[in-house]
N, C-alpha and C positions, 0 to 999 in steps of 0.2 A: 723712452715712452712706454716701455713694457713693464717697468718696475711698479708704477701705480696699479696696473691691472693685477700683477702678482700679489701686491700687498692687499688689495681689496679681496682677492680670491682667498688668500690665507686667512684674513679676518673673518670672512663669511664662513669658511670651513671650520675654524676653531669655535666660533659662536654656535654653529650648528651642532657640533659634537657635544658641546657643554649642555645644550638643551635637549639632546636626543633622548635622554632617559625620562623626560617629564610627561610623555604621552602614552605610557603603557596602559593596557586595559587593567581593570581591577583583578586581583588574584581570584581565579575561578575556584569556587568551592560549592559543589552541588549540595542542595539542602539535605539534611539528614532526616530520614523518615523513621518514626517509631514503629517497629515491627514486632508483632507477637511471635512467641517461639513456636507456635503451632496453629493450625487452622481450627476454628471453632466447630466446623461441620465435617470433621474428618470421617466419622462414621466407620464404615467397613474398609476404607481406603488405607493403603500402607504408605508410610513415608519413604521416599526414595533416598537412597544413599549413593555416593559416587560410584560404588561398585555396581549398582543397578543400571547405571547408564541413563537413567531417567527416560524421557521420550526420545524416540528416533525420528529422523527427518521423514521417513516413510511411515508415519504413524498410522495411516489408514490400513496397513497390513494387519494391525491388531484385530480388526473386525473379521478377518478370515473369509473374505469374499473375493473371488477371482475377478468377477465383473467390475467391482469397485476398484480393484487395483489397476485394471486396464484403463478405466476412465480417468483415474487420477493421473496416470502417466500422460494421457493426452492433454489434460489441463496444463500440466507443467510444461509441455512441449509446444502447445499450439494456441493457448488462449490469447486472443488479441488484446484484452485488457492487461494481462500480465506482460505481454511484449511491449505495450505502450508504457507501462511503468518502468520497464527495463530501459527504454529509450530516455525517459526522464532522468534516470540515474546517469546515463551516458552524457546527456547534456550538462548535468551538474559537474561531471568530471572534466569536460572541456572548459568550463568556466574557471577551473583551477589553473589550467594552462594559460588562459587569457590573462588572469590576474598575475601569474608568475612572470609573464612576458615583460611586465613593467620593470623588472629587475635587470633586464638585459639592455645593452645599448641598441638603439634603433638606427639602422643604416639604410640609406637610400641613394638613388642616383637619378639624374634627369638630363634632358637635352632640350634645346629650344632653337627655333629658327624663325626668322620673320623677314619679309620684304617690305620696305617702308618708302613712303613719299612724304616729304614735308611741304608745308604751305609756302608759296613764293612770297606771300605778303605777311609772314609772321614777324613779330616784333624783334628787333635787333638782328635780323637775318643778314649775314655777311654774303656778299656776292661770290665769295669763294666756297661757301657751304654747299655741298651737293644736295640736289633735290631728291635724288633716289639713293637708296642704300640697302644693304642687307645686314643682318645681325645674327650670328650663330654662336652657340655656346653649349658646353656640356660639363658635367661635374658630379661630384658626390657630396653627401652631407651625412653627418652622424650626430646623434644627440643622446644624452643619458641623464636620467633624473635620479641622483643618488637617494636611496631610501633612508635618509637620515632620521626621519620621524617614524619609521616603521609602518608607514601607511600602506605601502604595497605588501609588505610581509604580513601585516595584520589582515589585510583584505584577502590575501592568499590563504592564510590560516582559517579565516572565516569560511571561505569557499570549500576548503577541505572538510570542515566540520559540517557544513550544510550538505555536502556530497555524502558524508556518512549518514546523515539523517535521511537523505533520499534513498540510500541503500537499505536502511532499516524499513522505510516505507515500502520498498520493493518486496522485502521479506514479508511484511504485513499483508500486502496485496496477494502474494502467493498463498499465504496461510488462509486468508479470507476466502479466496476462490476455491481452494481445496476443501475447506470446511463447508462452504456453500454446496459444493458438489456432493460431499458426503451426506449432508443433511437432506438434500433433494433425493438422493439415492435411497436413503433410509426411509424417507416418507413414501417414496414410490413402492418400496418393498412392503411397507405397512399397508398401503392400499391394495397390493396384491393379495395379502393375507385376508384383508377385509372382503375383497372380491370373492375369495374362496368361501368365506363365511356366508356371504349373500347367496352364492351358488348353491351351497348345501341347504340353506334355509328355503330357497325358492323351490328346490326339488321336494322338500318336505311340504311346502304350501301347495304345490301342484297335487301332491298325493292327498292333501286335506280337501282340496276342491273336488277331487274324484269321489272321496268318501261321502262328502255332503250331497253330491249329485245322486249317488246311489241310494242314500238314505231318503232323499226327496222323492225319487222314483218309487221307493218302497213305502212311501207315505208314512215314514216314521220320523221325519224331520221337516221343519218348516222351510219355506223358500228363503227366509232371512239368513239361515245358516249358510246357504250357497253364496248369497251376496256378500256376507261377511268374509267368507273364505276367499272369494274372488277379489274383494277389496284389499285384503291383506297381501295376496299374491301380486296384484298390479302395483300396489304402493311400494312393495319391496323391490320389484323389477325396476321401477322408476328410480329408486335410490341407488340401485346398482349401476344404472346408466349414468347418473350424476357422478358416481365414483369413478367410472371409466373415463369420463370427460376430464376429471381432475388428474387422473393418471397420465393422459395424453399431454396435458399442459405441462406436467412435470417432465415428461420426456423431452418436450420442446426446450425447456430451460436447461436440461442436461446437455442437449445437443449444442446449444449456444456456448455453454461453458467449455465444451471440448472442441469448439471451432468447427462444428458441422452444421449443415442445414437441417432444420427440423423435418423437411420432406424426406421420407424414406428412412429416417432414423427410428429405430425400435429396439427396446430392451425386452427380451422374452420374459413373460410373467412366471411367477412361482406361486405355490400354494402355502408354503411355510417359510419362515424367516431363514435366509441364508447368512445373514450378518448376526453377530453375537456381541453382547456387551463385554468389552475387554476389561482386564485388570489394569488400572491406570495408576502409576506411581506419581503422587502429587507433589512430593518434595516439601521442604520447609518454606515458610513465607519469605525468608530472606533471599532465597534463590530466584524468586519470581522477578526481581529487579534485573537479573541477568538473562532471563529467558523470554521476555516479551519484547518483540520488535517495536511496538508502539512506544514503550517506555524508553527504549534506546533512542528512537527518533526524537522524542521530546527532550531527552537529555542533551543530544547533540545540537538541537536548535537552541537550547538554553546556553550551551557553550559558545555557539556562534554569536548569539546576541551579546554575550559578555565581551567577546573579541571585537565586536562592532563598536563598542565604546572607545577602544583604542583608535579605531579608524576615525571616529568623530573628533577625538582630541587632536589628531594630526592637522585638522583644518585650521587650528589656531597658530600654526607655525609657517614660516616662509616656504614657498615653492621654489626650489633651487634646480636649475637646469644647466648642464654643460653641453655646449654644442660646438661643432666645427664643420667647415665646408671648404672645398677646394675644387678647382676646375679651370677651364679655359674659355675665353670669350674673345671674339673678333668680328669684324664687319665683313669678313670674306673668308677665303680659304687659309690654310696654314694655322689651324687652331692649336695643334699640338706643338706649340712653340713656347719656350720659357718666357718670352716677353709677353705672351698673351695669357699667362697663368694668373690666377687669383686665389686667395685663401683668406680664411677668417676663423678665429676661434675665440671663445670667451665663456663666461659664466654669468648667469642672470639669477636674480632672486626677487620675489614679489611677496609682500606681506599685506593682506587686506587689513585695513585699520577700522573701518566702520561699514557694516553691512546690515544695519537695522536689527541686530539680534539674531541673524540667520544661523550663525555657527553655534551660538549658545542654545538656540532652540533645537538644532539638530543633535547636540550633545545630550540635552535633556530627553529628547525623543529616544535616543539609544538606551538611556538608563530605563526609561519606561518600558521599552520593548524587552529589556532583560527581565524586569519584574514581571511582565506579562508571561514571558516564556517560563519563568520559575513557577508561577501560579498554574500554568497549563501542565507543567511537569507534575506538580503535586496532584492535580486533578486526574491526570492519566494514571498515576500510581494507585490512587485511591479507587478509581474505577476498575483497575485490574484486580485488586483484591476483592472488590465486590463481586466481580464476575466469577472468580474462583469459589468464593463462599456460596454464591447463588447456585453454582453447578453442584457443589458438594451437598447442599441441602436438597436440591432437586433430585439428585440421584438416590440419596438416602431414603427419602420419603417415597419415591416412585418404586423402589425395590419392595418396600412393604406393601404399597398399594397393589402392585402386580400380583402378589400372593393372595391378597383378599379378593381381587377381581377374578382370579382363576377359580377360587372356591365358590364365588357367587355365580360364575358361569356354569360350573358343574351342577349346582343346585337348580339353576333356572332351566337347564336342559332336561334334567330329571323331572322337574315339574311339568314342562311341556309334554314330555312323553307320557307321564301319568294322566294328564288332563285329556290327551287324545284317547288313551285307553278307556278312561271313564266315559268319554263322549260316545265312543263306538259301542260301549256297553249300556248306553242310554241312562247313565247315572249322573250326568251333568249337562249343562247347556254349552252350546258352541261359543258363547261369549267368554266363558272361562278358558276355553282353548285359545281364543284369540289373545286374551290377556296374557296367557302363559307364553304364547309365541312371541309377542312383542317384547316381553321381559327377557326371554332367552336371547333374542337377536340383539337387543340393546346391550345386554350384559356381555355377550361375546365380542361385540364390536368395541365396547369400552375396554375389555381386556387387551385387545389388539392395539388400541390407541395408547394404552399405558406402556405396552412393550415397545411401540414406536417412539414414545416420548423418552423412554430410558435410553434407547440407542441415540436419539438426537441429543439427549443430555450428555452422553459420553463424548459426542463430537464437540459440544459446547465446552465441556471440561478440557478437552485437548486444546481447543482454540484458546481458552483462557490461560492455559499453562504455557502457551507459546509454540505449541506444535513441534517441539524438538529443536527449536532455534535457540541459540545463545550468543553471547557477545563475541565469542571466538570466531563466529561467522561474519562479523562486521569487518569490512575492508579496512586494512591499516591506513592510518591517516596519511602517511607519506608514500603510499604505494597505489594511488588512485589515478595518477595522470595517464591519460589515454594515448599520449604520443610523446616522442622525443623532440627536443628543441630543433634539431637539424633533420627531422624526418620529413621527407617529401613524397614518399610512396605509401600505398595502402592506407590512405586517409579516409576511405569510405567507412571503415569500421575501426573502433578503438582497439588498442591492445588489451588483452584480457588481464 
């Protein structure tokens, strides 16, 4: 009786292995991108060589500000959005273990007991059959699904690739939060310098009000001179209050980024910039593909979509399962008796023949998802190059603009001083003084805004270059599993 089973088993196994090579995913070949040998907007920036080390992970230290360094460390250690992103990567790692578990035999055990009463009037009841009885049993079973079509292995590989993509997303989240903090901090320092400009201008305008009031009392100036001076003073004080409101809002944003409550959080103000535009090694365009975490994430998603095609192909082949069970069953005590033993083993296979096109649709969907991932990868790469070129152009033109703004500010301040001297000498009207004051204030504020834009542009450049990240920091594909197969302790946190 056992020979037919063995013959069927052998036939199924040999057929399975003959067909096993038919469901592999297509050969994975990332698309080649046409890359220029250099950036079109290099300007004053130098090309980084391997000896330069390019950007470091703690890139914010290039700005030379101790307060910024301290805040960036708090973001890396405490930001809740960053920690949530890290947990998403942890979940992706556990999915690898879940998929890989399908390669292992599954073993279980069970026990049952029941107290039974049968019907006295049941059909064909013998008068010798007992009305009451018990039934007890226990045993174990094991099953294993041989991965002949590589469905489980392809699923596991896909999970590994998706986990790598999630790790790159984690790096992107970290870079984005660090860059956001740096931009907020730079903008806050820019508002500090603008506040100092307002403060000095307000002192000058208060002095102008006093001069017009003295001239009014001496009947050598009209009342309109006083009202013009007061209007200029009050308008400027109102602008300063608006600026201080914006500064407090920026403080609140920085507090949240560093996982602190805005209440009581304060960054002392300064009158001059404490951050400086650093020298940034931009590297050659080809290295950008290795330095951007978003590009790495898109590439890993593309690889996973390619592997998923192999998973979809496996659905066209039989599901084969090997199972066995053994135990004891009796209607009373004495279960552990050889006479009460039972066992069974065998192999089963099932091949769906018609499902209304479900499997073919799923296969075509997997091909479409791969094409989508490829298009998204190309888009990510092109956008990365655009961001670098934008930053290069922005910094190059802002450098020249800052020089012109400085010259304009110096000229406007001199004009303001001369117009006030002419007015006190009764050689011009106060309207000319007001015009000169407005021009001087606007020019000085514009100069500070350009300086702030240059610093923010430097942060954007560093973000566009990947912030010191590279592919060597991506977790190895085969070293992401968070736990061992037989690990039963310390399960609340994954292995590092």
